[in-house]
Structures are given as structure tokens and as C-alpha cells.
TORDO-729455 format. One line per 4 residues: number of its first residue (from 1); for each residue y, x, z of C-alpha. Coordinates in Angstrom, 2 decimals, always signed. Layout:
NUM = Y/X/Z ~ ...
This chain:
1 = +15.78/-110.04/-5.09 ~ +12.84/-107.68/-4.49 ~ +12.06/-107.77/-8.16 ~ +15.69/-106.83/-8.99
5 = +15.44/-103.90/-6.53 ~ +12.22/-102.73/-8.10 ~ +13.69/-103.06/-11.55 ~ +16.81/-101.02/-10.37
9 = +14.70/-98.35/-8.81 ~ +12.37/-98.15/-11.85 ~ +15.34/-97.92/-14.25 ~ +17.00/-95.21/-12.06
13 = +13.83/-93.32/-11.87 ~ +13.32/-93.53/-15.68 ~ +16.99/-92.28/-16.15 ~ +16.34/-89.46/-13.71
17 = +13.12/-88.50/-15.49 ~ +14.82/-88.67/-18.84 ~ +17.80/-86.54/-17.57 ~ +15.27/-84.07/-16.13
21 = +13.40/-83.79/-19.38 ~ +16.66/-83.27/-21.18 ~ +17.67/-80.45/-18.75 ~ +14.25/-78.95/-18.94
25 = +14.70/-78.93/-22.85 ~ +18.09/-77.29/-22.53 ~ +16.68/-74.64/-20.11 ~ +13.78/-74.01/-22.50
29 = +16.38/-73.47/-25.44 ~ +18.39/-71.11/-23.31 ~ +15.26/-69.07/-22.32 ~ +14.18/-68.86/-25.95
33 = +17.69/-67.75/-27.05 ~ +17.67/-65.08/-24.41 ~ +14.22/-63.96/-25.27 ~ +15.18/-63.62/-29.00
37 = +18.32/-61.63/-28.05 ~ +16.31/-59.38/-25.89 ~ +13.63/-58.95/-28.57 ~ +16.35/-58.17/-31.01
41 = +17.89/-55.53/-28.86 ~ +14.46/-53.99/-28.11 ~ +13.81/-53.78/-31.90 ~ +17.13/-52.09/-32.52
45 = +16.72/-49.71/-29.62 ~ +13.10/-48.79/-30.85 ~ +14.49/-48.31/-34.43 ~ +17.22/-45.96/-33.00
49 = +14.63/-44.11/-30.90 ~ +12.37/-43.67/-33.97 ~ +15.30/-42.40/-36.04 ~ +16.23/-40.01/-33.30
53 = +12.72/-38.67/-33.00 ~ +12.55/-38.33/-36.71 ~ +15.76/-36.28/-36.83 ~ +14.50/-34.07/-33.99
57 = +11.24/-33.57/-35.74 ~ +13.12/-32.60/-38.96 ~ +15.28/-30.25/-37.08 ~ +12.34/-28.52/-35.38
61 = +10.43/-28.41/-38.74 ~ +13.49/-26.67/-40.30 ~ +13.74/-24.36/-37.44 ~ +9.99/-23.43/-37.67
65 = +10.27/-23.01/-41.43 ~ +13.21/-20.72/-40.97 ~ +11.49/-18.62/-38.33 ~ +8.30/-18.35/-40.48
69 = +10.34/-17.31/-43.55 ~ +12.06/-14.62/-41.47 ~ +8.95/-13.28/-39.96 ~ +7.33/-13.25/-43.53
73 = +10.17/-11.29/-44.93 ~ +10.09/-8.95/-42.04 ~ +6.35/-8.38/-42.51 ~ +6.75/-7.75/-46.15
77 = +9.60/-5.35/-45.62 ~ +7.56/-3.48/-42.83 ~ +4.63/-3.25/-45.19 ~ +6.79/-1.81/-47.99
81 = +8.19/+0.76/-45.49 ~ +4.81/+1.67/-44.42 ~ +3.66/+2.25/-47.96 ~ +6.59/+4.47/-48.54
85 = +5.89/+6.50/-45.41 ~ +2.21/+7.00/-46.36 ~ +3.23/+8.01/-49.94 ~ +5.95/+10.38/-48.68
89 = +3.89/+11.96/-45.81 ~ +0.13/+11.38/-46.42 ~ -1.16/+14.03/-43.91 ~ +1.08/+12.78/-41.10
93 = -0.03/+9.19/-41.84 ~ -3.73/+10.17/-41.71 ~ -3.18/+12.07/-38.32 ~ -1.28/+8.97/-36.86
97 = -4.12/+6.61/-38.08 ~ -6.74/+9.01/-36.58 ~ -4.83/+9.05/-33.19 ~ -4.42/+5.26/-33.19
101 = -8.11/+4.89/-33.90 ~ -9.06/+7.23/-31.12 ~ -6.82/+5.50/-28.63 ~ -8.24/+2.10/-29.59
105 = -11.73/+3.53/-29.22 ~ -10.97/+4.65/-25.82 ~ -9.55/+1.22/-24.89 ~ -12.50/-0.81/-26.26
109 = -15.35/+1.47/-25.55 ~ -18.10/-0.05/-23.41 ~ -18.53/+1.32/-19.94 ~ -22.22/+1.35/-19.29
């Protein structure tokens, strides 16, 4: 009888261990599936973030290009206007340049 009891306990323990192993395998598969799902979601979100950042950079670059073009056009226009002024009124242009030079000289002279 004792041998039967030991055999029953051993068989029951073996079934319990086998059931625990199967349960552990199931849990491991579930964890792996969740890990894959989270990893896929993170990849998708990273891709979306990269695409959004790329779009923002393109928009900013387009804005800078537009601003640069506008400033360049304005500078060319201002230069042309200045050339016209100097051609139309050379004496006045020389006097204005001399006055500007004098004022800059006063501002930047050394004070010993």
C-alpha cells in the first residue's frame, strides 16, 4: 500500500509539473505575442514621428527659402533705387555719404 501511495503521489506530482510546464509555455507565448505587438506599435509610432518631423522640416525649409528670396529681392530693389538716386542727385548723394561717414567716425573713434 505504501508503494501505491508513493506511486500515486509521484504520478500526481509528475502531472502537476507537466501542467505547470504547459502553463509556463502558454504564458511565455502570451508574453512574446504582447512584446511583438508593442514592438510593432512602437515602430509604427516612430515612423509616424519621423514622417511628422520630416514634414515640419520641409515646411520650415520652405518658409526660410521664401523669406530668403523676399529679402534678396528687396535688397536688389533697394540697390537699384540707390543707384537711381545717386545718378539723379550725385552732389546730394556725396553729402549724405560724407555725413554718414562723419557720424560713424564719431561713434567708433577711440576715446584715449
